N, CA, C and O atoms as a GROMACS GRO file, in nm:
protein
  460
    1MET      N    1  -2.697  -1.208   0.335
    1MET     CA    2  -2.551  -1.211   0.332
    1MET      C    3  -2.502  -1.076   0.280
    1MET      O    4  -2.538  -1.034   0.170
    2THR      N    5  -2.421  -1.009   0.359
    2THR     CA    6  -2.362  -0.883   0.320
    2THR      C    7  -2.216  -0.906   0.285
    2THR      O    8  -2.139  -0.958   0.367
    3VAL      N    9  -2.176  -0.869   0.164
    3VAL     CA   10  -2.039  -0.887   0.118
    3VAL      C   11  -1.984  -0.751   0.078
    3VAL      O   12  -2.044  -0.678   0.000
    4THR      N   13  -1.868  -0.718   0.133
    4THR     CA   14  -1.798  -0.596   0.095
    4THR      C   15  -1.657  -0.634   0.056
    4THR      O   16  -1.590  -0.711   0.126
    5ILE      N   17  -1.612  -0.580  -0.055
    5ILE     CA   18  -1.476  -0.603  -0.101
    5ILE      C   19  -1.403  -0.470  -0.092
    5ILE      O   20  -1.448  -0.369  -0.148
    6TYR      N   21  -1.291  -0.470  -0.022
    6TYR     CA   22  -1.212  -0.349   0.002
    6TYR      C   23  -1.085  -0.354  -0.083
    6TYR      O   24  -1.019  -0.458  -0.093
    7GLY      N   25  -1.053  -0.242  -0.143
    7GLY     CA   26  -0.931  -0.233  -0.221
    7GLY      C   27  -0.925  -0.102  -0.296
    7GLY      O   28  -0.984  -0.002  -0.256
    8ILE      N   29  -0.853  -0.106  -0.407
    8ILE     CA   30  -0.843   0.012  -0.493
    8ILE      C   31  -0.887  -0.026  -0.634
    8ILE      O   32  -0.875  -0.141  -0.676
    9LYS      N   33  -0.937   0.074  -0.705
    9LYS     CA   34  -0.998   0.049  -0.835
    9LYS      C   35  -0.901  -0.010  -0.936
    9LYS      O   36  -0.933  -0.109  -1.003
   10ASN      N   37  -0.784   0.047  -0.949
   10ASN     CA   38  -0.689   0.006  -1.053
   10ASN      C   39  -0.593  -0.102  -1.004
   10ASN      O   40  -0.474  -0.078  -0.988
   11CYS      N   41  -0.648  -0.218  -0.981
   11CYS     CA   42  -0.568  -0.332  -0.932
   11CYS      C   43  -0.618  -0.457  -1.002
   11CYS      O   44  -0.737  -0.489  -0.998
   12ASP      N   45  -0.527  -0.528  -1.067
   12ASP     CA   46  -0.565  -0.649  -1.140
   12ASP      C   47  -0.627  -0.755  -1.050
   12ASP      O   48  -0.723  -0.821  -1.088
   13THR      N   49  -0.571  -0.772  -0.930
   13THR     CA   50  -0.624  -0.872  -0.838
   13THR      C   51  -0.766  -0.835  -0.795
   13THR      O   52  -0.851  -0.923  -0.779
   14MET      N   53  -0.790  -0.706  -0.775
   14MET     CA   54  -0.925  -0.661  -0.741
   14MET      C   55  -1.023  -0.697  -0.853
   14MET      O   56  -1.132  -0.747  -0.827
   15ARG      N   57  -0.983  -0.670  -0.976
   15ARG     CA   58  -1.070  -0.702  -1.090
   15ARG      C   59  -1.100  -0.851  -1.097
   15ARG      O   60  -1.214  -0.891  -1.123
   16LYS      N   61  -0.998  -0.934  -1.075
   16LYS     CA   62  -1.018  -1.079  -1.077
   16LYS      C   63  -1.118  -1.122  -0.970
   16LYS      O   64  -1.206  -1.204  -0.995
   17ALA      N   65  -1.102  -1.067  -0.851
   17ALA     CA   66  -1.193  -1.102  -0.741
   17ALA      C   67  -1.335  -1.056  -0.771
   17ALA      O   68  -1.430  -1.131  -0.749
   18GLN      N   69  -1.349  -0.934  -0.821
   18GLN     CA   70  -1.482  -0.883  -0.854
   18GLN      C   71  -1.545  -0.964  -0.968
   18GLN      O   72  -1.665  -0.992  -0.964
   19ASP      N   73  -1.466  -1.001  -1.066
   19ASP     CA   74  -1.517  -1.084  -1.176
   19ASP      C   75  -1.563  -1.220  -1.125
   19ASP      O   76  -1.667  -1.271  -1.166
   20TRP      N   77  -1.485  -1.278  -1.034
   20TRP     CA   78  -1.522  -1.407  -0.976
   20TRP      C   79  -1.655  -1.395  -0.901
   20TRP      O   80  -1.744  -1.478  -0.920
   21LEU      N   81  -1.668  -1.293  -0.817
   21LEU     CA   82  -1.792  -1.273  -0.742
   21LEU      C   83  -1.911  -1.256  -0.837
   21LEU      O   84  -2.017  -1.315  -0.815
   22SER      N   85  -1.893  -1.176  -0.940
   22SER     CA   86  -2.001  -1.153  -1.037
   22SER      C   87  -2.039  -1.282  -1.110
   22SER      O   88  -2.157  -1.308  -1.131
   23ALA      N   89  -1.939  -1.362  -1.147
   23ALA     CA   90  -1.965  -1.488  -1.217
   23ALA      C   91  -2.042  -1.586  -1.129
   23ALA      O   92  -2.115  -1.671  -1.180
   24GLN      N   93  -2.025  -1.575  -0.998
   24GLN     CA   94  -2.096  -1.661  -0.904
   24GLN      C   95  -2.229  -1.601  -0.860
   24GLN      O   96  -2.297  -1.656  -0.774
   25ASN      N   97  -2.266  -1.488  -0.921
   25ASN     CA   98  -2.389  -1.416  -0.884
   25ASN      C   99  -2.392  -1.377  -0.736
   25ASN      O  100  -2.497  -1.384  -0.671
   26ILE      N  101  -2.278  -1.336  -0.686
   26ILE     CA  102  -2.267  -1.290  -0.548
   26ILE      C  103  -2.264  -1.138  -0.550
   26ILE      O  104  -2.171  -1.077  -0.602
   27ALA      N  105  -2.367  -1.079  -0.493
   27ALA     CA  106  -2.374  -0.932  -0.487
   27ALA      C  107  -2.274  -0.882  -0.384
   27ALA      O  108  -2.255  -0.943  -0.279
   28PHE      N  109  -2.211  -0.770  -0.414
   28PHE     CA  110  -2.112  -0.715  -0.322
   28PHE      C  111  -2.108  -0.563  -0.335
   28PHE      O  112  -2.145  -0.505  -0.438
   29ASP      N  113  -2.063  -0.501  -0.227
   29ASP     CA  114  -2.034  -0.358  -0.228
   29ASP      C  115  -1.883  -0.343  -0.241
   29ASP      O  116  -1.807  -0.419  -0.181
   30PHE      N  117  -1.840  -0.246  -0.318
   30PHE     CA  118  -1.698  -0.218  -0.335
   30PHE      C  119  -1.662  -0.094  -0.256
   30PHE      O  120  -1.722   0.012  -0.276
   31HIS      N  121  -1.564  -0.106  -0.168
   31HIS     CA  122  -1.516   0.007  -0.088
   31HIS      C  123  -1.375   0.040  -0.138
   31HIS      O  124  -1.280  -0.033  -0.109
   32ASP      N  125  -1.363   0.149  -0.211
   32ASP     CA  126  -1.234   0.194  -0.263
   32ASP      C  127  -1.168   0.279  -0.154
   32ASP      O  128  -1.202   0.396  -0.139
   33TYR      N  129  -1.076   0.220  -0.081
   33TYR     CA  130  -1.020   0.293   0.032
   33TYR      C  131  -0.921   0.401  -0.010
   33TYR      O  132  -0.879   0.481   0.074
   34LYS      N  133  -0.883   0.405  -0.136
   34LYS     CA  134  -0.802   0.518  -0.183
   34LYS      C  135  -0.889   0.642  -0.199
   34LYS      O  136  -0.843   0.754  -0.178
   35LYS      N  137  -1.015   0.622  -0.236
   35LYS     CA  138  -1.108   0.735  -0.254
   35LYS      C  139  -1.185   0.766  -0.127
   35LYS      O  140  -1.199   0.883  -0.090
   36VAL      N  141  -1.235   0.664  -0.060
   36VAL     CA  142  -1.323   0.681   0.054
   36VAL      C  143  -1.244   0.685   0.186
   36VAL      O  144  -1.290   0.743   0.284
   37GLY      N  145  -1.127   0.623   0.187
   37GLY     CA  146  -1.048   0.614   0.308
   37GLY      C  147  -1.077   0.487   0.385
   37GLY      O  148  -1.163   0.408   0.347
   38LEU      N  149  -1.004   0.470   0.493
   38LEU     CA  150  -1.020   0.353   0.578
   38LEU      C  151  -0.986   0.396   0.719
   38LEU      O  152  -0.881   0.454   0.744
   39ASP      N  153  -1.076   0.367   0.812
   39ASP     CA  154  -1.049   0.414   0.948
   39ASP      C  155  -0.959   0.316   1.023
   39ASP      O  156  -0.953   0.197   0.993
   40ARG      N  157  -0.891   0.371   1.120
   40ARG     CA  158  -0.795   0.296   1.201
   40ARG      C  159  -0.860   0.173   1.266
   40ARG      O  160  -0.800   0.066   1.267
   41ALA      N  161  -0.979   0.188   1.318
   41ALA     CA  162  -1.045   0.078   1.388
   41ALA      C  163  -1.065  -0.043   1.295
   41ALA      O  164  -1.044  -0.157   1.336
   42LYS      N  165  -1.105  -0.017   1.172
   42LYS     CA  166  -1.126  -0.127   1.077
   42LYS      C  167  -0.993  -0.196   1.046
   42LYS      O  168  -0.985  -0.319   1.046
   43LEU      N  169  -0.889  -0.116   1.018
   43LEU     CA  170  -0.758  -0.174   0.988
   43LEU      C  171  -0.705  -0.253   1.109
   43LEU      O  172  -0.649  -0.362   1.092
   44GLU      N  173  -0.722  -0.200   1.227
   44GLU     CA  174  -0.677  -0.271   1.347
   44GLU      C  175  -0.753  -0.402   1.364
   44GLU      O  176  -0.695  -0.503   1.406
   45ASN      N  177  -0.882  -0.403   1.332
   45ASN     CA  178  -0.960  -0.526   1.339
   45ASN      C  179  -0.909  -0.629   1.238
   45ASN      O  180  -0.894  -0.747   1.270
   46TRP      N  181  -0.881  -0.583   1.116
   46TRP     CA  182  -0.826  -0.674   1.016
   46TRP      C  183  -0.695  -0.736   1.066
   46TRP      O  184  -0.674  -0.856   1.053
   47CYS      N  185  -0.608  -0.652   1.122
   47CYS     CA  186  -0.479  -0.701   1.170
   47CYS      C  187  -0.497  -0.799   1.287
   47CYS      O  188  -0.424  -0.897   1.297
   48LYS      N  189  -0.592  -0.772   1.373
   48LYS     CA  190  -0.618  -0.860   1.487
   48LYS      C  191  -0.674  -0.994   1.438
   48LYS      O  192  -0.634  -1.100   1.486
   49THR      N  193  -0.765  -0.988   1.342
   49THR     CA  194  -0.832  -1.108   1.294
   49THR      C  195  -0.746  -1.191   1.199
   49THR      O  196  -0.736  -1.313   1.213
   50LEU      N  197  -0.682  -1.124   1.102
   50LEU     CA  198  -0.606  -1.195   0.999
   50LEU      C  199  -0.456  -1.203   1.030
   50LEU      O  200  -0.385  -1.284   0.972
   51GLY      N  201  -0.411  -1.117   1.121
   51GLY     CA  202  -0.267  -1.105   1.147
   51GLY      C  203  -0.211  -0.993   1.061
   51GLY      O  204  -0.235  -0.988   0.940
   52TRP      N  205  -0.136  -0.903   1.124
   52TRP     CA  206  -0.084  -0.788   1.048
   52TRP      C  207   0.010  -0.832   0.937
   52TRP      O  208   0.021  -0.764   0.836
   53GLU      N  209   0.078  -0.946   0.956
   53GLU     CA  210   0.169  -0.995   0.852
   53GLU      C  211   0.094  -1.033   0.725
   53GLU      O  212   0.150  -1.028   0.615
   54THR      N  213  -0.032  -1.071   0.740
   54THR     CA  214  -0.116  -1.104   0.625
   54THR      C  215  -0.170  -0.978   0.559
   54THR      O  216  -0.182  -0.971   0.437
   55VAL      N  217  -0.203  -0.879   0.639
   55VAL     CA  218  -0.268  -0.758   0.588
   55VAL      C  219  -0.171  -0.666   0.515
   55VAL      O  220  -0.210  -0.601   0.418
   56ILE      N  221  -0.047  -0.660   0.559
   56ILE     CA  222   0.049  -0.572   0.491
   56ILE      C  223   0.101  -0.641   0.365
   56ILE      O  224   0.134  -0.759   0.367
   57ASN      N  225   0.107  -0.566   0.257
   57ASN     CA  226   0.150  -0.619   0.129
   57ASN      C  227   0.298  -0.591   0.109
   57ASN      O  228   0.336  -0.488   0.053
   58ARG      N  229   0.381  -0.683   0.155
   58ARG     CA  230   0.526  -0.666   0.143
   58ARG      C  231   0.575  -0.684   0.000
   58ARG      O  232   0.684  -0.637  -0.034
   59ALA      N  233   0.497  -0.750  -0.083
   59ALA     CA  234   0.539  -0.775  -0.221
   59ALA      C  235   0.512  -0.655  -0.312
   59ALA      O  236   0.567  -0.648  -0.422
   60GLY      N  237   0.431  -0.563  -0.266
   60GLY     CA  238   0.394  -0.449  -0.350
   60GLY      C  239   0.504  -0.346  -0.364
   60GLY      O  240   0.595  -0.338  -0.280
   61GLN      N  241   0.494  -0.268  -0.471
   61GLN     CA  242   0.592  -0.164  -0.499
   61GLN      C  243   0.601  -0.061  -0.387
   61GLN      O  244   0.710  -0.013  -0.355
   62THR      N  245   0.488  -0.028  -0.328
   62THR     CA  246   0.486   0.075  -0.224
   62THR      C  247   0.573   0.034  -0.107
   62THR      O  248   0.651   0.114  -0.055
   63PHE      N  249   0.560  -0.090  -0.064
   63PHE     CA  250   0.642  -0.139   0.048
   63PHE      C  251   0.788  -0.148   0.007
   63PHE      O  252   0.877  -0.109   0.084
   64ARG      N  253   0.814  -0.198  -0.111
   64ARG     CA  254   0.953  -0.216  -0.155
   64ARG      C  255   1.026  -0.083  -0.168
   64ARG      O  256   1.148  -0.078  -0.155
   65LYS      N  257   0.953   0.026  -0.194
   65LYS     CA  258   1.016   0.157  -0.209
   65LYS      C  259   1.047   0.226  -0.076
   65LYS      O  260   1.112   0.330  -0.074
   66LEU      N  261   1.001   0.169   0.034
   66LEU     CA  262   1.029   0.227   0.165
   66LEU      C  263   1.179   0.226   0.194
   66LEU      O  264   1.252   0.141   0.142
   67ASP      N  265   1.223   0.319   0.276
   67ASP     CA  266   1.360   0.316   0.325
   67ASP      C  267   1.379   0.189   0.406
   67ASP      O  268   1.286   0.139   0.469
   68GLU      N  269   1.500   0.137   0.403
   68GLU     CA  270   1.529   0.015   0.478
   68GLU      C  271   1.497   0.032   0.627
   68GLU      O  272   1.452  -0.063   0.692
   69ALA      N  273   1.519   0.150   0.679
   69ALA     CA  274   1.491   0.176   0.822
   69ALA      C  275   1.344   0.158   0.853
   69ALA      O  276   1.309   0.111   0.961
   70GLN      N  277   1.257   0.194   0.759
   70GLN     CA  278   1.113   0.179   0.781
   70GLN      C  279   1.072   0.032   0.777
   70GLN      O  280   0.975  -0.007   0.843
   71LYS      N  281   1.143  -0.049   0.701
   71LYS     CA  282   1.110  -0.191   0.688
   71LYS      C  283   1.164  -0.273   0.805
   71LYS      O  284   1.114  -0.382   0.833
   72GLN      N  285   1.265  -0.222   0.873
   72GLN     CA  286   1.330  -0.296   0.981
   72GLN      C  287   1.242  -0.301   1.105
   72GLN      O  288   1.166  -0.209   1.133
   73ASP      N  289   1.254  -0.410   1.178
   73ASP     CA  290   1.188  -0.426   1.307
   73ASP      C  291   1.040  -0.393   1.303
   73ASP      O  292   0.989  -0.321   1.390
   74LEU      N  293   0.971  -0.445   1.203
   74LEU     CA  294   0.827  -0.420   1.194
   74LEU      C  295   0.752  -0.486   1.309
   74LEU      O  296   0.777  -0.601   1.344
   75THR      N  297   0.663  -0.411   1.364
   75THR     CA  298   0.571  -0.461   1.466
   75THR      C  299   0.430  -0.433   1.413
   75THR      O  300   0.414  -0.366   1.311
   76GLU      N  301   0.332  -0.484   1.481
   76GLU     CA  302   0.194  -0.457   1.439
   76GLU      C  303   0.167  -0.307   1.440
   76GLU      O  304   0.108  -0.254   1.345
   77ALA      N  305   0.207  -0.238   1.545
   77ALA     CA  306   0.181  -0.094   1.555
   77ALA      C  307   0.251  -0.018   1.443
   77ALA      O  308   0.191   0.072   1.382
   78LYS      N  309   0.374  -0.052   1.415
   78LYS     CA  310   0.449   0.015   1.308
   78LYS      C  311   0.386  -0.014   1.172
   78LYS      O  312   0.374   0.075   1.088
   79ALA      N  313   0.345  -0.140   1.150
   79ALA     CA  314   0.283  -0.179   1.024
   79ALA      C  315   0.151  -0.103   1.003
   79ALA      O  316   0.123  -0.058   0.893
   80ILE      N  317   0.072  -0.090   1.109
   80ILE     CA  318  -0.056  -0.019   1.098
   80ILE      C  319  -0.031   0.126   1.062
   80ILE      O  320  -0.101   0.182   0.977
   81GLU      N  321   0.069   0.190   1.124
   81GLU     CA  322   0.100   0.329   1.091
   81GLU      C  323   0.144   0.342   0.945
   81GLU      O  324   0.102   0.434   0.875
   82LEU      N  325   0.227   0.249   0.898
   82LEU     CA  326   0.271   0.251   0.758
   82LEU      C  327   0.152   0.236   0.664
   82LEU      O  328   0.140   0.308   0.565
   83MET      N  329   0.062   0.142   0.695
   83MET     CA  330  -0.053   0.118   0.608
   83MET      C  331  -0.149   0.237   0.609
   83MET      O  332  -0.202   0.274   0.505
   84LEU      N  333  -0.172   0.297   0.726
   84LEU     CA  334  -0.259   0.414   0.733
   84LEU      C  335  -0.197   0.532   0.657
   84LEU      O  336  -0.269   0.613   0.599
   85GLY      N  337  -0.065   0.540   0.658
   85GLY     CA  338   0.004   0.647   0.586
   85GLY      C  339   0.003   0.628   0.437
   85GLY      O  340   0.012   0.725   0.361
   86ASN      N  341  -0.008   0.503   0.393
   86ASN     CA  342  -0.014   0.475   0.250
   86ASN      C  343  -0.100   0.350   0.231
   86ASN      O  344  -0.052   0.237   0.245
   87LEU      N  345  -0.226   0.372   0.198
   87LEU     CA  346  -0.323   0.263   0.190
   87LEU      C  347  -0.290   0.160   0.083
   87LEU      O  348  -0.342   0.048   0.087
   88SER      N  349  -0.204   0.194  -0.012
   88SER     CA  350  -0.163   0.098  -0.114
   88SER      C  351  -0.082  -0.017  -0.055
   88SER      O  352  -0.061  -0.118  -0.121
   89MET      N  353  -0.039  -0.002   0.068
   89MET     CA  354   0.039  -0.106   0.134
   89MET      C  355  -0.048  -0.217   0.192
   89MET      O  356   0.004  -0.316   0.244
   90ILE      N  357  -0.179  -0.202   0.183
   90ILE     CA  358  -0.270  -0.304   0.234
   90ILE      C  359  -0.292  -0.409   0.126
   90ILE      O  360  -0.318  -0.376   0.011
   91LYS      N  361  -0.279  -0.535   0.165
   91LYS     CA  362  -0.302  -0.646   0.071
   91LYS      C  363  -0.442  -0.634   0.013
   91LYS      O  364  -0.537  -0.598   0.082
   92ARG      N  365  -0.454  -0.664  -0.114
   92ARG     CA  366  -0.583  -0.652  -0.182
   92ARG      C  367  -0.622  -0.786  -0.244
   92ARG      O  368  -0.538  -0.866  -0.287
   93PRO      N  369  -0.752  -0.805  -0.248
   93PRO     CA  370  -0.858  -0.737  -0.175
   93PRO      C  371  -0.872  -0.790  -0.033
   93PRO      O  372  -0.818  -0.896   0.000
   94VAL      N  373  -0.943  -0.716   0.047
   94VAL     CA  374  -0.990  -0.769   0.176
   94VAL      C  375  -1.140  -0.786   0.158
   94VAL      O  376  -1.211  -0.692   0.123
   95LEU      N  377  -1.186  -0.906   0.182
   95LEU     CA  378  -1.326  -0.940   0.164
   95LEU      C  379  -1.390  -0.959   0.301
   95LEU      O  380  -1.334  -1.027   0.387
   96GLU      N  381  -1.506  -0.900   0.319
   96GLU     CA  382  -1.578  -0.914   0.444
   96GLU      C  383  -1.717  -0.969   0.414
   96GLU      O  384  -1.792  -0.913   0.334
   97LYS      N  385  -1.750  -1.079   0.479
   97LYS     CA  386  -1.882  -1.140   0.461
   97LYS      C  387  -1.936  -1.177   0.599
   97LYS      O  388  -1.882  -1.262   0.668
   98ASP      N  389  -2.043  -1.110   0.636
   98ASP     CA  390  -2.109  -1.140   0.764
   98ASP      C  391  -2.010  -1.144   0.880
   98ASP      O  392  -2.018  -1.233   0.965
   99GLY      N  393  -1.917  -1.049   0.882
   99GLY     CA  394  -1.821  -1.039   0.991
   99GLY      C  395  -1.697  -1.126   0.976
   99GLY      O  396  -1.605  -1.116   1.056
  100LYS      N  397  -1.693  -1.211   0.874
  100LYS     CA  398  -1.576  -1.295   0.848
  100LYS      C  399  -1.488  -1.225   0.744
  100LYS      O  400  -1.538  -1.156   0.655
  101LEU      N  401  -1.357  -1.244   0.756
  101LEU     CA  402  -1.261  -1.175   0.670
  101LEU      C  403  -1.175  -1.271   0.590
  101LEU      O  404  -1.148  -1.384   0.632
  102LEU      N  405  -1.132  -1.223   0.474
  102LEU     CA  406  -1.041  -1.296   0.389
  102LEU      C  407  -0.954  -1.193   0.318
  102LEU      O  408  -1.005  -1.092   0.270
  103ALA      N  409  -0.824  -1.217   0.312
  103ALA     CA  410  -0.733  -1.124   0.243
  103ALA      C  411  -0.670  -1.193   0.123
  103ALA      O  412  -0.632  -1.310   0.130
  104GLY      N  413  -0.660  -1.119   0.013
  104GLY     CA  414  -0.604  -1.174  -0.110
  104GLY      C  415  -0.712  -1.239  -0.194
  104GLY      O  416  -0.829  -1.242  -0.155
  105PHE      N  417  -0.672  -1.291  -0.309
  105PHE     CA  418  -0.769  -1.359  -0.395
  105PHE      C  419  -0.708  -1.484  -0.456
  105PHE      O  420  -0.604  -1.478  -0.522
  106LYS      N  421  -0.774  -1.594  -0.434
  106LYS     CA  422  -0.748  -1.721  -0.503
  106LYS      C  423  -0.885  -1.783  -0.524
  106LYS      O  424  -0.960  -1.799  -0.427
  107PRO      N  425  -0.920  -1.819  -0.647
  107PRO     CA  426  -1.053  -1.872  -0.675
  107PRO      C  427  -1.094  -1.988  -0.584
  107PRO      O  428  -1.208  -1.994  -0.538
  108GLU      N  429  -1.002  -2.080  -0.558
  108GLU     CA  430  -1.038  -2.197  -0.477
  108GLU      C  431  -1.067  -2.158  -0.331
  108GLU      O  432  -1.151  -2.219  -0.266
  109ILE      N  433  -0.998  -2.057  -0.282
  109ILE     CA  434  -1.024  -2.012  -0.145
  109ILE      C  435  -1.158  -1.936  -0.138
  109ILE      O  436  -1.232  -1.949  -0.040
  110TYR      N  437  -1.187  -1.857  -0.241
  110TYR     CA  438  -1.316  -1.789  -0.245
  110TYR      C  439  -1.429  -1.892  -0.253
  110TYR      O  440  -1.531  -1.878  -0.185
  111ALA      N  441  -1.412  -1.996  -0.335
  111ALA     CA  442  -1.516  -2.099  -0.348
  111ALA      C  443  -1.543  -2.164  -0.214
  111ALA      O  444  -1.659  -2.189  -0.179
  112GLU      N  445  -1.438  -2.193  -0.139
  112GLU     CA  446  -1.455  -2.253  -0.006
  112GLU      C  447  -1.519  -2.154   0.091
  112GLU      O  448  -1.604  -2.192   0.171
  113PHE      N  449  -1.478  -2.029   0.084
  113PHE     CA  450  -1.530  -1.925   0.172
  113PHE      C  451  -1.682  -1.905   0.153
  113PHE      O  452  -1.754  -1.878   0.249
  114PHE      N  453  -1.729  -1.919   0.029
  114PHE     CA  454  -1.870  -1.897  -0.002
  114PHE      C  455  -1.951  -2.027  -0.007
  114PHE      O  456  -2.071  -2.023  -0.036
  115ALA      N  457  -1.888  -2.140   0.020
  115ALA     CA  458  -1.960  -2.269   0.014
  115ALA      C  459  -2.066  -2.279   0.123
  115ALA      O  460  -2.135  -2.380   0.133
   0.00000   0.00000   0.00000
């Protein structure tokens, strides 16, 4: 089982998810996309699989600080460009296990995902 958790280092939700994985003795690789980057193909796959509305973090400060014009009439293509332009706009964490994806962190959903 290969598990990769994608996000940024200084994020409370990331820490909670990593702590949960460690407590369950689940080995994982951490991909810090602020340091390492994230390619368009991977982000497009996430949006296709999870839905771009799930992948973009509208609740985050980065999205809220956008001009109203940038927030209007969002489409998948526009959302992907916004997220690629500022990776902090991607919901955290994105978890990948054996080709399956999960966005965000809730202990009960992680427990079901790894059952």
